[in-house]
Every structure is written in C-alpha cells, then in structure tokens.
Biopython code that builds the backbone (N, CA, C, O; Angstrom):
import numpy as np
from Bio.PDB.StructureBuilder import StructureBuilder

atoms = [
    (1, "MET", "N", (15.249, 12.893, 22.754)),
    (1, "MET", "CA", (13.505, 13.065, 22.475)),
    (1, "MET", "C", (12.799, 12.687, 23.310)),
    (1, "MET", "O", (13.093, 11.743, 24.043)),
    (2, "GLU", "N", (11.587, 13.417, 23.388)),
    (2, "GLU", "CA", (10.857, 12.173, 24.996)),
    (2, "GLU", "C", (9.737, 11.643, 23.854)),
    (2, "GLU", "O", (9.441, 11.965, 22.704)),
    (3, "GLN", "N", (9.251, 10.563, 24.915)),
    (3, "GLN", "CA", (8.594, 9.832, 24.363)),
    (3, "GLN", "C", (7.213, 10.185, 24.988)),
    (3, "GLN", "O", (7.395, 10.673, 26.103)),
    (4, "VAL", "N", (5.757, 10.101, 24.622)),
    (4, "VAL", "CA", (4.551, 11.038, 24.487)),
    (4, "VAL", "C", (3.603, 9.595, 24.233)),
    (4, "VAL", "O", (4.012, 8.731, 23.458)),
    (5, "SER", "N", (2.494, 9.468, 24.864)),
    (5, "SER", "CA", (1.700, 8.936, 24.483)),
    (5, "SER", "C", (1.293, 8.880, 23.466)),
    (5, "SER", "O", (1.672, 9.882, 22.860)),
    (6, "PHE", "N", (0.725, 8.288, 22.886)),
    (6, "PHE", "CA", (0.005, 8.281, 21.137)),
    (6, "PHE", "C", (-1.646, 8.256, 21.247)),
    (6, "PHE", "O", (-2.561, 7.443, 21.117)),
    (7, "THR", "N", (-1.420, 9.932, 21.634)),
    (7, "THR", "CA", (-3.009, 10.148, 21.660)),
    (7, "THR", "C", (-3.186, 11.941, 21.016)),
    (7, "THR", "O", (-2.342, 12.827, 20.884)),
    (8, "PRO", "N", (-4.297, 11.916, 20.803)),
    (8, "PRO", "CA", (-4.034, 13.278, 20.300)),
    (8, "PRO", "C", (-3.501, 14.553, 20.825)),
    (8, "PRO", "O", (-3.587, 15.610, 20.200)),
    (9, "VAL", "N", (-2.868, 14.415, 22.156)),
    (9, "VAL", "CA", (-2.723, 15.374, 23.204)),
    (9, "VAL", "C", (-0.809, 14.876, 23.051)),
    (9, "VAL", "O", (0.076, 15.731, 23.022)),
    (10, "GLY", "N", (-0.591, 13.657, 22.989)),
    (10, "GLY", "CA", (0.300, 12.942, 22.711)),
    (10, "GLY", "C", (1.081, 13.959, 21.220)),
    (10, "GLY", "O", (1.784, 14.944, 21.447)),
    (11, "ILE", "N", (0.805, 13.518, 19.920)),
    (11, "ILE", "CA", (1.129, 13.614, 18.971)),
    (11, "ILE", "C", (1.009, 15.154, 18.778)),
    (11, "ILE", "O", (1.786, 15.801, 18.075)),
    (12, "ALA", "N", (-0.212, 15.765, 19.585)),
    (12, "ALA", "CA", (0.723, 18.030, 19.109)),
    (12, "ALA", "C", (1.636, 17.989, 20.064)),
    (12, "ALA", "O", (2.580, 18.354, 19.363)),
    (13, "LEU", "N", (2.195, 17.802, 21.324)),
    (13, "LEU", "CA", (3.368, 17.570, 22.049)),
    (13, "LEU", "C", (4.301, 17.724, 21.069)),
    (13, "LEU", "O", (4.801, 18.739, 20.585)),
    (14, "LYS", "N", (4.547, 15.939, 20.730)),
    (14, "LYS", "CA", (5.536, 15.768, 19.571)),
    (14, "LYS", "C", (6.226, 16.536, 18.191)),
    (14, "LYS", "O", (7.363, 16.536, 17.719)),
    (15, "GLN", "N", (4.683, 17.313, 17.724)),
    (15, "GLN", "CA", (4.350, 18.049, 17.067)),
    (15, "GLN", "C", (5.548, 19.534, 17.411)),
    (15, "GLN", "O", (6.252, 20.136, 16.601)),
    (16, "HIS", "N", (5.409, 19.726, 18.733)),
    (16, "HIS", "CA", (5.474, 21.006, 19.367)),
    (16, "HIS", "C", (7.063, 20.825, 19.751)),
    (16, "HIS", "O", (7.826, 21.790, 19.706)),
    (17, "GLU", "N", (7.414, 19.764, 20.057)),
    (17, "GLU", "CA", (8.866, 19.091, 19.816)),
    (17, "GLU", "C", (10.240, 18.893, 18.885)),
    (17, "GLU", "O", (11.467, 18.812, 18.938)),
    (18, "LEU", "N", (9.139, 18.879, 18.031)),
    (18, "LEU", "CA", (9.698, 18.525, 16.313)),
    (18, "LEU", "C", (10.297, 20.232, 15.341)),
    (18, "LEU", "O", (11.196, 20.675, 14.627)),
    (19, "TYR", "N", (8.736, 20.678, 16.155)),
    (19, "TYR", "CA", (8.614, 22.221, 15.357)),
    (19, "TYR", "C", (9.545, 23.265, 16.254)),
    (19, "TYR", "O", (9.517, 24.471, 16.008)),
    (20, "GLY", "N", (10.157, 22.856, 17.039)),
    (20, "GLY", "CA", (10.849, 23.487, 18.206)),
    (20, "GLY", "C", (12.352, 23.159, 17.336)),
    (20, "GLY", "O", (13.136, 24.104, 17.426)),
    (21, "LEU", "N", (12.652, 22.472, 16.859)),
    (21, "LEU", "CA", (14.470, 21.605, 16.682)),
    (21, "LEU", "C", (14.387, 22.595, 15.551)),
    (21, "LEU", "O", (13.284, 22.684, 15.010)),
    (22, "ASP", "N", (15.433, 23.410, 15.067)),
    (22, "ASP", "CA", (15.699, 23.859, 13.661)),
    (22, "ASP", "C", (16.057, 22.831, 12.654)),
    (22, "ASP", "O", (16.180, 21.644, 12.956)),
    (23, "ASP", "N", (16.262, 23.400, 11.182)),
    (23, "ASP", "CA", (15.180, 22.734, 9.815)),
    (23, "ASP", "C", (16.379, 21.909, 9.784)),
    (23, "ASP", "O", (16.116, 20.966, 9.037)),
    (24, "ASN", "N", (18.231, 21.739, 10.477)),
    (24, "ASN", "CA", (18.271, 19.847, 10.292)),
    (24, "ASN", "C", (18.316, 18.912, 10.600)),
    (24, "ASN", "O", (18.570, 17.796, 10.147)),
    (25, "LEU", "N", (17.953, 19.510, 11.768)),
    (25, "LEU", "CA", (17.441, 18.484, 12.948)),
    (25, "LEU", "C", (15.884, 17.551, 12.842)),
    (25, "LEU", "O", (15.428, 16.463, 13.195)),
    (26, "LEU", "N", (15.455, 18.828, 12.091)),
    (26, "LEU", "CA", (13.749, 18.598, 11.931)),
    (26, "LEU", "C", (14.015, 17.668, 10.908)),
    (26, "LEU", "O", (13.658, 16.537, 11.237)),
    (27, "PHE", "N", (14.564, 17.746, 9.671)),
    (27, "PHE", "CA", (14.955, 17.205, 8.448)),
    (27, "PHE", "C", (16.159, 15.454, 8.665)),
    (27, "PHE", "O", (16.245, 14.445, 7.966)),
    (28, "GLU", "N", (16.678, 15.768, 9.621)),
    (28, "GLU", "CA", (16.633, 14.914, 10.157)),
    (28, "GLU", "C", (16.037, 13.354, 10.954)),
    (28, "GLU", "O", (16.445, 12.252, 10.585)),
    (29, "GLN", "N", (15.307, 13.491, 11.761)),
    (29, "GLN", "CA", (14.232, 12.958, 12.235)),
    (29, "GLN", "C", (13.340, 12.714, 11.255)),
    (29, "GLN", "O", (12.900, 11.593, 11.003)),
    (30, "ALA", "N", (12.957, 14.032, 10.504)),
    (30, "ALA", "CA", (11.511, 13.336, 9.061)),
    (30, "ALA", "C", (12.515, 11.886, 8.430)),
    (30, "ALA", "O", (11.972, 10.864, 8.012)),
    (31, "THR", "N", (13.959, 12.072, 8.478)),
    (31, "THR", "CA", (14.225, 11.102, 7.193)),
    (31, "THR", "C", (14.419, 9.608, 8.279)),
    (31, "THR", "O", (14.381, 8.532, 7.682)),
    (32, "ASN", "N", (14.608, 9.572, 9.722)),
    (32, "ASN", "CA", (14.877, 8.264, 10.136)),
    (32, "ASN", "C", (13.232, 8.243, 10.247)),
    (32, "ASN", "O", (12.675, 7.187, 10.544)),
    (33, "LEU", "N", (12.667, 9.136, 10.063)),
    (33, "LEU", "CA", (10.772, 8.720, 10.147)),
    (33, "LEU", "C", (10.683, 8.228, 9.276)),
    (33, "LEU", "O", (10.641, 7.030, 9.555)),
    (34, "ARG", "N", (10.550, 8.499, 7.300)),
    (34, "ARG", "CA", (11.046, 8.182, 6.428)),
    (34, "ARG", "C", (11.485, 6.357, 6.205)),
    (34, "ARG", "O", (10.822, 5.406, 5.789)),
    (35, "ASN", "N", (13.153, 6.501, 6.797)),
    (35, "ASN", "CA", (13.178, 5.364, 6.531)),
    (35, "ASN", "C", (13.172, 4.337, 7.449)),
    (35, "ASN", "O", (13.868, 3.417, 7.018)),
    (36, "ASP", "N", (12.503, 3.990, 8.951)),
    (36, "ASP", "CA", (12.143, 3.353, 9.599)),
    (36, "ASP", "C", (10.750, 4.006, 10.202)),
    (36, "ASP", "O", (10.989, 5.004, 10.883)),
    (37, "ILE", "N", (10.064, 3.842, 10.156)),
    (37, "ILE", "CA", (8.777, 4.668, 10.848)),
    (37, "ILE", "C", (8.170, 3.804, 11.945)),
    (37, "ILE", "O", (7.281, 4.332, 12.613)),
    (38, "ILE", "N", (8.526, 2.541, 12.231)),
    (38, "ILE", "CA", (8.015, 1.671, 13.260)),
    (38, "ILE", "C", (9.062, 2.344, 14.147)),
    (38, "ILE", "O", (8.798, 3.141, 15.047)),
    (39, "GLY", "N", (10.301, 1.927, 13.785)),
    (39, "GLY", "CA", (11.369, 2.280, 15.163)),
    (39, "GLY", "C", (11.586, 3.803, 15.530)),
    (39, "GLY", "O", (12.359, 4.038, 16.458)),
    (40, "TRP", "N", (10.850, 5.068, 14.754)),
    (40, "TRP", "CA", (11.518, 5.918, 14.802)),
    (40, "TRP", "C", (9.805, 5.905, 16.135)),
    (40, "TRP", "O", (9.925, 6.305, 17.292)),
    (41, "SER", "N", (8.786, 5.511, 15.712)),
    (41, "SER", "CA", (7.493, 5.179, 16.312)),
    (41, "SER", "C", (7.935, 5.042, 17.891)),
    (41, "SER", "O", (7.935, 5.957, 18.715)),
    (42, "MET", "N", (8.250, 3.890, 18.073)),
    (42, "MET", "CA", (8.926, 3.908, 18.646)),
    (42, "MET", "C", (9.783, 4.283, 19.835)),
    (42, "MET", "O", (9.846, 3.816, 20.972)),
    (43, "GLU", "N", (10.363, 5.175, 19.286)),
    (43, "GLU", "CA", (11.277, 5.875, 19.992)),
    (43, "GLU", "C", (10.209, 7.165, 20.533)),
    (43, "GLU", "O", (10.012, 7.413, 21.723)),
    (44, "ASN", "N", (9.776, 7.678, 19.736)),
    (44, "ASN", "CA", (9.266, 8.905, 20.127)),
    (44, "ASN", "C", (7.670, 8.635, 20.631)),
    (44, "ASN", "O", (6.993, 9.662, 20.687)),
    (45, "PHE", "N", (7.116, 7.604, 20.935)),
    (45, "PHE", "CA", (5.467, 7.000, 21.397)),
    (45, "PHE", "C", (5.566, 5.452, 22.424)),
    (45, "PHE", "O", (5.787, 4.241, 22.394)),
    (46, "ILE", "N", (5.218, 6.595, 23.268)),
    (46, "ILE", "CA", (4.951, 5.443, 23.847)),
    (46, "ILE", "C", (3.467, 4.091, 23.497)),
    (46, "ILE", "O", (2.415, 4.614, 23.863)),
    (47, "LEU", "N", (3.308, 3.196, 23.148)),
    (47, "LEU", "CA", (2.569, 2.280, 22.364)),
    (47, "LEU", "C", (2.851, 1.437, 23.274)),
    (47, "LEU", "O", (3.874, 1.353, 23.953)),
    (48, "ASP", "N", (1.347, 0.423, 23.282)),
    (48, "ASP", "CA", (2.135, -0.975, 23.157)),
    (48, "ASP", "C", (2.384, -2.064, 22.706)),
    (48, "ASP", "O", (2.809, -2.084, 21.550)),
    (49, "ASP", "N", (2.200, -3.501, 23.510)),
    (49, "ASP", "CA", (2.669, -4.512, 22.574)),
    (49, "ASP", "C", (1.846, -4.319, 21.035)),
    (49, "ASP", "O", (2.307, -4.136, 19.908)),
    (50, "ARG", "N", (0.452, -4.446, 21.523)),
    (50, "ARG", "CA", (-0.529, -4.302, 20.399)),
    (50, "ARG", "C", (-0.764, -3.574, 19.923)),
    (50, "ARG", "O", (-1.641, -3.545, 19.060)),
    (51, "GLN", "N", (-0.071, -2.657, 20.285)),
    (51, "GLN", "CA", (-0.031, -0.879, 18.981)),
    (51, "GLN", "C", (0.867, -1.706, 17.809)),
    (51, "GLN", "O", (0.455, -1.923, 16.669)),
    (52, "ILE", "N", (2.488, -2.214, 18.460)),
    (52, "ILE", "CA", (3.742, -2.144, 17.762)),
    (52, "ILE", "C", (3.527, -3.244, 17.094)),
    (52, "ILE", "O", (4.229, -3.313, 16.086)),
    (53, "ASP", "N", (2.333, -4.763, 17.383)),
    (53, "ASP", "CA", (2.361, -5.066, 16.674)),
    (53, "ASP", "C", (1.679, -5.167, 15.228)),
    (53, "ASP", "O", (2.081, -5.772, 14.234)),
    (54, "TRP", "N", (0.320, -4.255, 15.438)),
    (54, "TRP", "CA", (-0.570, -3.859, 14.869)),
    (54, "TRP", "C", (0.560, -3.453, 13.188)),
    (54, "TRP", "O", (0.406, -3.785, 12.013)),
    (55, "MET", "N", (2.103, -2.246, 14.209)),
    (55, "MET", "CA", (2.437, -1.685, 12.767)),
    (55, "MET", "C", (3.139, -2.539, 12.051)),
    (55, "MET", "O", (3.193, -2.554, 10.822)),
    (56, "ASN", "N", (3.833, -3.454, 12.988)),
    (56, "ASN", "CA", (4.645, -4.793, 12.383)),
    (56, "ASN", "C", (4.238, -5.727, 11.800)),
    (56, "ASN", "O", (4.924, -6.747, 11.728)),
    (57, "GLN", "N", (2.777, -5.625, 11.112)),
    (57, "GLN", "CA", (1.646, -6.769, 10.349)),
    (57, "GLN", "C", (1.430, -6.022, 8.916)),
    (57, "GLN", "O", (0.888, -6.615, 7.984)),
    (58, "GLN", "N", (2.071, -4.158, 8.764)),
    (58, "GLN", "CA", (0.855, -3.675, 8.040)),
    (58, "GLN", "C", (2.220, -3.835, 6.414)),
    (58, "GLN", "O", (3.436, -3.866, 6.601)),
    (59, "ASP", "N", (1.797, -3.882, 5.502)),
    (59, "ASP", "CA", (2.229, -3.944, 4.195)),
    (59, "ASP", "C", (3.520, -3.118, 3.958)),
    (59, "ASP", "O", (3.702, -2.353, 4.905)),
    (60, "ASP", "N", (4.582, -3.015, 2.894)),
    (60, "ASP", "CA", (5.515, -2.342, 2.611)),
    (60, "ASP", "C", (4.408, -1.046, 1.409)),
    (60, "ASP", "O", (4.929, 0.048, 1.193)),
    (61, "SER", "N", (3.173, -1.304, 0.851)),
    (61, "SER", "CA", (2.590, 0.052, 0.518)),
    (61, "SER", "C", (1.667, 0.903, 1.578)),
    (61, "SER", "O", (1.006, 1.925, 1.395)),
    (62, "PHE", "N", (1.868, 0.103, 2.754)),
    (62, "PHE", "CA", (1.265, 1.046, 3.588)),
    (62, "PHE", "C", (2.159, 1.865, 4.116)),
    (62, "PHE", "O", (2.130, 3.093, 4.036)),
    (63, "THR", "N", (3.040, 1.146, 4.714)),
    (63, "THR", "CA", (4.068, 1.877, 5.573)),
    (63, "THR", "C", (4.826, 2.523, 4.728)),
    (63, "THR", "O", (5.259, 3.483, 5.365)),
    (64, "ILE", "N", (5.341, 2.564, 3.401)),
    (64, "ILE", "CA", (6.001, 3.438, 2.707)),
    (64, "ILE", "C", (5.166, 4.747, 2.666)),
    (64, "ILE", "O", (5.553, 5.818, 3.134)),
    (65, "GLU", "N", (4.109, 4.556, 2.120)),
    (65, "GLU", "CA", (2.934, 5.183, 1.331)),
    (65, "GLU", "C", (2.802, 7.019, 3.275)),
    (65, "GLU", "O", (3.181, 8.167, 3.509)),
    (66, "PHE", "N", (2.096, 5.995, 3.851)),
    (66, "PHE", "CA", (2.081, 6.355, 5.100)),
    (66, "PHE", "C", (3.137, 7.422, 6.083)),
    (66, "PHE", "O", (2.837, 8.097, 7.067)),
    (67, "SER", "N", (4.475, 7.261, 5.373)),
    (67, "SER", "CA", (5.806, 7.143, 6.129)),
    (67, "SER", "C", (6.115, 8.390, 5.518)),
    (67, "SER", "O", (6.827, 9.206, 6.102)),
    (68, "LYS", "N", (5.559, 8.640, 4.201)),
    (68, "LYS", "CA", (5.945, 9.436, 2.985)),
    (68, "LYS", "C", (5.536, 10.651, 3.349)),
    (68, "LYS", "O", (6.251, 11.651, 3.403)),
    (69, "THR", "N", (3.785, 10.551, 3.736)),
    (69, "THR", "CA", (3.053, 11.398, 3.851)),
    (69, "THR", "C", (3.500, 12.293, 5.427)),
    (69, "THR", "O", (3.545, 13.476, 5.766)),
    (70, "ILE", "N", (3.705, 11.310, 5.915)),
    (70, "ILE", "CA", (4.435, 12.443, 7.691)),
    (70, "ILE", "C", (5.245, 13.049, 7.403)),
    (70, "ILE", "O", (5.302, 14.279, 7.405)),
    (71, "SER", "N", (6.298, 12.032, 6.993)),
    (71, "SER", "CA", (8.080, 12.583, 6.798)),
    (71, "SER", "C", (7.564, 14.152, 5.948)),
    (71, "SER", "O", (7.660, 15.231, 6.532)),
    (72, "ASP", "N", (7.227, 14.077, 5.054)),
    (72, "ASP", "CA", (7.512, 15.832, 3.669)),
    (72, "ASP", "C", (6.475, 16.696, 4.988)),
    (72, "ASP", "O", (6.859, 17.822, 5.301)),
    (73, "GLY", "N", (5.320, 16.177, 5.637)),
    (73, "GLY", "CA", (4.619, 17.078, 6.453)),
    (73, "GLY", "C", (4.950, 17.566, 7.277)),
    (73, "GLY", "O", (4.547, 18.689, 7.580)),
    (74, "LEU", "N", (6.148, 16.641, 8.212)),
    (74, "LEU", "CA", (7.182, 17.570, 9.070)),
    (74, "LEU", "C", (8.236, 18.207, 8.677)),
    (74, "LEU", "O", (8.868, 18.882, 9.490)),
    (75, "ILE", "N", (8.667, 18.104, 7.205)),
    (75, "ILE", "CA", (9.581, 18.635, 6.535)),
    (75, "ILE", "C", (9.113, 20.349, 6.153)),
    (75, "ILE", "O", (9.845, 21.339, 6.156)),
    (76, "GLY", "N", (7.386, 20.240, 5.786)),
    (76, "GLY", "CA", (7.128, 21.661, 5.629)),
    (76, "GLY", "C", (5.966, 22.003, 6.775)),
    (76, "GLY", "O", (4.827, 22.420, 6.567)),
    (77, "ARG", "N", (6.669, 21.668, 8.175)),
    (77, "ARG", "CA", (6.164, 21.675, 9.419)),
    (77, "ARG", "C", (4.743, 22.092, 9.339)),
    (77, "ARG", "O", (4.243, 23.058, 9.915)),
    (78, "TYR", "N", (4.023, 21.054, 8.379)),
    (78, "TYR", "CA", (2.720, 21.153, 9.131)),
    (78, "TYR", "C", (2.367, 20.177, 10.403)),
    (78, "TYR", "O", (2.995, 19.352, 11.067)),
    (79, "ASP", "N", (0.523, 20.902, 10.390)),
    (79, "ASP", "CA", (0.132, 20.970, 10.932)),
    (79, "ASP", "C", (-0.646, 19.415, 11.439)),
    (79, "ASP", "O", (-1.522, 19.224, 10.596)),
    (80, "PHE", "N", (-0.670, 18.148, 12.561)),
    (80, "PHE", "CA", (-1.385, 17.080, 12.536)),
    (80, "PHE", "C", (-2.395, 16.790, 12.937)),
    (80, "PHE", "O", (-2.484, 17.123, 14.119)),
    (81, "ASN", "N", (-3.327, 16.284, 12.541)),
    (81, "ASN", "CA", (-4.503, 16.678, 12.833)),
    (81, "ASN", "C", (-5.025, 14.600, 13.329)),
    (81, "ASN", "O", (-5.670, 14.103, 12.406)),
    (82, "ILE", "N", (-4.892, 14.035, 14.012)),
    (82, "ILE", "CA", (-5.476, 12.814, 14.460)),
    (82, "ILE", "C", (-6.587, 12.837, 14.841)),
    (82, "ILE", "O", (-7.085, 13.779, 15.456)),
    (83, "GLN", "N", (-7.242, 11.636, 14.486)),
    (83, "GLN", "CA", (-8.500, 11.780, 14.816)),
    (83, "GLN", "C", (-9.312, 9.976, 15.233)),
    (83, "GLN", "O", (-9.542, 9.191, 14.313)),
    (84, "PHE", "N", (-9.592, 9.663, 16.535)),
    (84, "PHE", "CA", (-9.878, 7.717, 16.496)),
    (84, "PHE", "C", (-10.758, 8.262, 16.639)),
    (84, "PHE", "O", (-11.178, 9.329, 17.089)),
    (85, "SER", "N", (-11.324, 6.571, 15.766)),
    (85, "SER", "CA", (-12.797, 6.061, 15.844)),
    (85, "SER", "C", (-12.424, 5.228, 16.402)),
    (85, "SER", "O", (-11.234, 4.976, 16.593)),
    (86, "GLY", "N", (-14.097, 4.124, 17.097)),
    (86, "GLY", "CA", (-13.448, 3.331, 17.826)),
    (86, "GLY", "C", (-13.611, 3.181, 18.717)),
    (86, "GLY", "O", (-13.488, 4.155, 19.461)),
    (87, "PRO", "N", (-14.167, 1.332, 19.550)),
    (87, "PRO", "CA", (-14.046, 1.692, 21.142)),
    (87, "PRO", "C", (-12.841, 1.530, 21.696)),
    (87, "PRO", "O", (-12.386, 0.437, 21.362)),
    (88, "SER", "N", (-11.585, 2.575, 22.914)),
    (88, "SER", "CA", (-10.960, 2.745, 22.853)),
    (88, "SER", "C", (-9.976, 1.791, 23.386)),
    (88, "SER", "O", (-8.751, 1.910, 23.424)),
    (89, "GLU", "N", (-10.816, 0.699, 23.842)),
    (89, "GLU", "CA", (-10.075, -0.476, 24.336)),
    (89, "GLU", "C", (-9.939, -1.895, 22.865)),
    (89, "GLU", "O", (-9.371, -2.973, 23.039)),
    (90, "VAL", "N", (-10.207, -1.723, 22.342)),
    (90, "VAL", "CA", (-10.211, -2.833, 20.871)),
    (90, "VAL", "C", (-8.672, -2.173, 20.243)),
    (90, "VAL", "O", (-8.645, -0.982, 19.933)),
    (91, "TRP", "N", (-7.488, -2.994, 20.097)),
    (91, "TRP", "CA", (-6.695, -2.213, 18.695)),
    (91, "TRP", "C", (-6.446, -3.667, 18.490)),
    (91, "TRP", "O", (-5.338, -4.092, 18.816)),
    (92, "LYS", "N", (-7.439, -4.590, 17.931)),
    (92, "LYS", "CA", (-6.633, -5.360, 16.889)),
    (92, "LYS", "C", (-6.795, -4.921, 15.818)),
    (92, "LYS", "O", (-5.629, -5.203, 15.544)),
    (93, "SER", "N", (-7.271, -4.330, 14.611)),
    (93, "SER", "CA", (-6.442, -3.989, 14.223)),
    (93, "SER", "C", (-6.825, -2.553, 14.095)),
    (93, "SER", "O", (-7.022, -1.925, 15.135)),
    (94, "LYS", "N", (-6.971, -1.890, 12.803)),
    (94, "LYS", "CA", (-7.377, -0.380, 12.602)),
    (94, "LYS", "C", (-7.096, 0.045, 10.924)),
    (94, "LYS", "O", (-6.600, -0.750, 10.125)),
    (95, "ARG", "N", (-7.289, 0.692, 10.763)),
    (95, "ARG", "CA", (-7.678, 1.255, 9.831)),
    (95, "ARG", "C", (-6.850, 2.976, 9.712)),
    (95, "ARG", "O", (-7.215, 3.935, 10.393)),
    (96, "VAL", "N", (-5.719, 3.015, 8.703)),
    (96, "VAL", "CA", (-5.251, 4.579, 9.526)),
    (96, "VAL", "C", (-4.840, 5.279, 8.135)),
    (96, "VAL", "O", (-3.850, 4.814, 7.571)),
    (97, "SER", "N", (-5.347, 6.086, 7.685)),
    (97, "SER", "CA", (-4.611, 6.956, 6.898)),
    (97, "SER", "C", (-4.696, 8.063, 6.991)),
    (97, "SER", "O", (-5.529, 8.687, 7.648)),
    (98, "ALA", "N", (-3.150, 8.799, 5.820)),
    (98, "ALA", "CA", (-2.925, 10.475, 6.687)),
    (98, "ALA", "C", (-3.148, 10.993, 5.060)),
    (98, "ALA", "O", (-3.033, 10.294, 4.054)),
    (99, "LYS", "N", (-3.435, 12.160, 5.122)),
    (99, "LYS", "CA", (-3.281, 13.460, 3.966)),
    (99, "LYS", "C", (-2.877, 14.198, 4.281)),
    (99, "LYS", "O", (-2.575, 14.522, 5.429)),
    (100, "ALA", "N", (-2.699, 14.895, 2.938)),
    (100, "ALA", "CA", (-2.245, 16.466, 3.127)),
    (100, "ALA", "C", (-3.559, 17.475, 3.085)),
    (100, "ALA", "O", (-4.763, 17.262, 3.223)),
    (101, "SER", "N", (-3.055, 18.248, 2.922)),
    (101, "SER", "CA", (-5.020, 19.186, 2.668)),
    (101, "SER", "C", (-4.656, 20.679, 2.576)),
    (101, "SER", "O", (-4.191, 21.601, 3.246)),
    (102, "GLY", "N", (-4.920, 20.514, 1.904)),
    (102, "GLY", "CA", (-4.775, 21.769, 0.355)),
    (102, "GLY", "C", (-4.040, 22.873, 1.060)),
    (102, "GLY", "O", (-3.101, 22.501, 1.763)),
    (103, "PRO", "N", (-4.288, 24.151, 1.008)),
    (103, "PRO", "CA", (-3.257, 25.288, 1.268)),
    (103, "PRO", "C", (-3.297, 25.106, 2.761)),
    (103, "PRO", "O", (-2.314, 25.505, 3.385)),
    (104, "VAL", "N", (-4.022, 24.708, 3.241)),
    (104, "VAL", "CA", (-4.206, 24.476, 4.932)),
    (104, "VAL", "C", (-2.861, 24.579, 6.113)),
    (104, "VAL", "O", (-2.661, 25.183, 7.167)),
    (105, "LYS", "N", (-1.725, 23.113, 4.790)),
    (105, "LYS", "CA", (-0.695, 22.907, 5.372)),
    (105, "LYS", "C", (-1.286, 21.765, 7.046)),
    (105, "LYS", "O", (-0.892, 22.003, 8.188)),
    (106, "THR", "N", (-1.967, 20.959, 6.776)),
    (106, "THR", "CA", (-2.436, 19.845, 7.545)),
    (106, "THR", "C", (-2.201, 18.416, 7.337)),
    (106, "THR", "O", (-2.462, 18.203, 6.153)),
    (107, "ILE", "N", (-1.921, 17.587, 7.776)),
    (107, "ILE", "CA", (-2.096, 16.521, 7.652)),
    (107, "ILE", "C", (-2.840, 15.594, 8.495)),
    (107, "ILE", "O", (-2.429, 15.089, 9.540)),
    (108, "ASP", "N", (-3.935, 15.425, 7.961)),
    (108, "ASP", "CA", (-5.151, 14.534, 8.903)),
    (108, "ASP", "C", (-4.809, 13.015, 8.355)),
    (108, "ASP", "O", (-4.496, 12.453, 7.305)),
    (109, "ILE", "N", (-5.066, 12.719, 9.714)),
    (109, "ILE", "CA", (-4.528, 11.505, 9.775)),
    (109, "ILE", "C", (-5.880, 10.953, 11.290)),
    (109, "ILE", "O", (-6.157, 11.328, 12.430)),
    (110, "PHE", "N", (-6.442, 9.636, 10.069)),
    (110, "PHE", "CA", (-7.949, 8.964, 10.748)),
    (110, "PHE", "C", (-7.503, 7.131, 11.036)),
    (110, "PHE", "O", (-7.580, 6.213, 10.219)),
    (111, "VAL", "N", (-6.973, 7.075, 12.696)),
    (111, "VAL", "CA", (-7.114, 6.071, 12.717)),
    (111, "VAL", "C", (-8.751, 5.093, 13.162)),
    (111, "VAL", "O", (-9.383, 5.672, 14.046)),
    (112, "GLU", "N", (-9.272, 4.057, 12.762)),
    (112, "GLU", "CA", (-10.272, 3.783, 12.537)),
    (112, "GLU", "C", (-10.251, 2.535, 13.549)),
    (112, "GLU", "O", (-10.246, 1.540, 12.823)),
    (113, "LYS", "N", (-10.235, 2.098, 15.021)),
    (113, "LYS", "CA", (-10.078, 0.770, 15.158)),
    (113, "LYS", "C", (-11.533, 0.282, 15.793)),
    (113, "LYS", "O", (-12.465, 0.812, 16.399)),
    (114, "TYR", "N", (-11.112, -1.311, 15.197)),
    (114, "TYR", "CA", (-12.629, -1.814, 15.113)),
    (114, "TYR", "C", (-11.874, -3.739, 15.656)),
    (114, "TYR", "O", (-10.682, -4.026, 15.772)),
    (115, "PRO", "N", (-12.878, -4.517, 15.834)),
    (115, "PRO", "CA", (-12.406, -5.679, 16.897)),
    (115, "PRO", "C", (-12.217, -6.757, 15.307)),
    (115, "PRO", "O", (-11.838, -7.924, 15.395)),
]
sb = StructureBuilder()
sb.init_structure("model")
sb.init_model(0)
sb.init_chain("A")
sb.init_seg("    ")
for serial, (resi, resn, name, xyz) in enumerate(atoms, 1):
    if name == "N":
        sb.init_residue(resn, " ", resi, " ")
    sb.init_atom(name, np.array(xyz, "f"), 0.0, 1.0, " ", f" {name:<3s}", serial, name[0])
structure = sb.get_structure()
C-alpha cells in the first residue's frame, strides 16, 4: 500500500486505494487498523514526529473507540470526510473525533489543533 500525506486529499486517495481492494483484503486492512491504529497509520500515511508522538500519547479509551469507528467504516465502505481546524503549523495537541453519519454511510473526522 502506498503512503500518502495525512491531509483531506491524502485521505481521499487512501480511501480510493482501500476501496479498490476485494472484500477479503479490505477486511484484512480494517483488522490491522483495529489491532494497531498507530502502526497502520504509520504504514499508510506520511506523518511527522509530532503527529506520531501525539498518537502515542492518547489513552486506550480513545484509540480503541477511534480505531473501531474507522475500521467499521472501512468494512462498510463508508466515505470518510476529514476536517482540520486550527493553525496548520500547530501539532502540539489535537482533539479528534469520528462518528458514523446516518444513512449516508459517512464517517466524519474532526481534527482540532490548538497550542
């Protein structure tokens, strides 16, 4: 799988790549993501040290819920919408949430960056 930037465009490219897989390979990717979201993210996205550090600092309740939401969305072939807010140069801390959106089959991801 190709590494892409962690931006809305990169995420759209990754979604296109993943949804080009057959169901078994997509399920394998979703399982890998659910079991190790940090490792999976590092294999699939170009992340800087601050982004990796941020992921490593999150507690289990966040990573478990977030990875479940994302992997379920992959298996269901949901669309992923990502919105970034806050200064683009700030990566000290972020608030990230993901939720499934009704019958439209969309996962909305909000990343709020703040100092």
